C-alpha positions as CSV (number, residue, x, y, z in Angstrom):
1,X,-0.3,0.1,-0.4
2,X,2.8,2.1,0.7
3,X,4.3,1.7,-2.4
4,X,1.4,2.7,-4.5
5,X,0.4,5.3,-2.7
6,X,4.3,6.8,-3.2
7,X,4.0,5.6,-6.6
8,X,0.5,7.5,-7.2
9,X,2.8,10.8,-5.3
10,X,5.3,10.6,-7.5
11,X,3.2,10.6,-10.5
12,X,0.8,14.1,-9.1
13,X,4.3,15.5,-8.7
14,X,5.6,15.3,-12.1
15,X,1.7,16.1,-13.6
16,X,1.2,19.1,-11.1
17,X,4.5,20.7,-12.5
18,X,3.6,20.2,-15.9
19,X,-0.3,21.6,-15.3
20,X,1.5,24.6,-14.1
21,X,4.0,25.0,-17.1
22,X,1.3,24.7,-18.7
23,X,-0.8,27.6,-17.4
24,X,-0.2,31.1,-18.9
25,X,0.2,33.6,-16.0
26,X,-2.0,36.6,-15.6
27,X,-0.1,39.5,-17.1
28,X,1.6,37.4,-20.1
29,X,0.7,37.3,-23.1
30,X,1.9,33.5,-23.0
31,X,1.9,30.5,-21.7
32,X,4.8,27.5,-22.2
33,X,3.4,26.0,-24.4
34,X,1.7,28.6,-27.6
35,X,1.3,32.5,-27.6
36,X,-2.5,34.0,-27.6
37,X,-2.1,34.4,-31.1
38,X,-1.5,30.7,-32.3
39,X,-5.1,28.2,-32.4
40,X,-3.6,25.7,-29.6
41,X,-5.9,22.8,-27.8
42,X,-5.4,25.0,-24.5
43,X,-5.9,28.9,-26.3
44,X,-10.4,28.6,-25.5
45,X,-11.5,29.7,-21.9
46,X,-13.1,26.4,-21.6
47,X,-9.5,24.9,-21.9
48,X,-8.0,27.6,-19.4
49,X,-10.8,26.5,-16.7
50,X,-10.3,23.0,-17.3
51,X,-7.1,22.9,-16.9
52,X,-7.1,25.5,-13.7
53,X,-9.8,22.6,-12.2
54,X,-7.4,19.7,-12.9
55,X,-4.4,21.3,-11.0
56,X,-7.1,22.0,-8.3
57,X,-7.3,18.9,-8.0
58,X,-4.1,17.6,-8.1
59,X,-2.9,19.5,-5.9
60,X,-5.3,17.6,-3.3
61,X,-4.6,14.4,-4.6
62,X,-0.6,15.5,-3.4
63,X,-2.4,16.9,-0.4
64,X,-3.9,14.0,0.2
65,X,-0.8,11.7,-0.2
66,X,1.4,13.5,1.9
67,X,-0.9,13.4,4.2
68,X,-1.2,9.3,3.8
69,X,2.6,9.2,3.9
70,X,3.5,11.2,6.7
71,X,0.8,8.7,8.9
72,X,2.2,5.9,7.5
73,X,6.4,7.0,8.2
74,X,4.9,7.6,11.2
75,X,3.4,4.4,12.1
76,X,6.0,2.6,10.4
77,X,8.3,4.2,12.6
78,X,11.0,4.6,10.6
79,X,13.5,6.9,11.3
80,X,14.4,10.3,9.5
81,X,18.7,10.7,7.9
82,X,18.8,13.7,10.5
83,X,18.0,11.2,13.5
84,X,21.2,9.3,12.6
85,X,23.7,12.9,12.7
86,X,25.8,13.1,15.8
87,X,26.1,16.9,16.7
88,X,29.9,18.1,17.8
89,X,29.8,19.4,21.5
90,X,32.1,22.4,21.3
91,X,34.0,23.6,24.4
92,X,34.8,26.9,25.2
93,X,37.3,27.8,27.6
């Protein structure tokens, strides 16, 4: 179960990055794919709302998988890399 959720989490991260890059900014004339003058799949206003809703949905999936993975790791008793680091004690004179 942990591996499946971790795989979904990684895929959601990559998909969210792609979705954010496809969106154009509010003040910009073009996104990363196409400009305002070209006929592209993402040029219409309905496509923009679809991509915005899809981005929000993928972000929600990312949040829930993050919470699940955090709870799962804490119940498994896994330790962090930081737990193994020895902090040197400095001697003051």
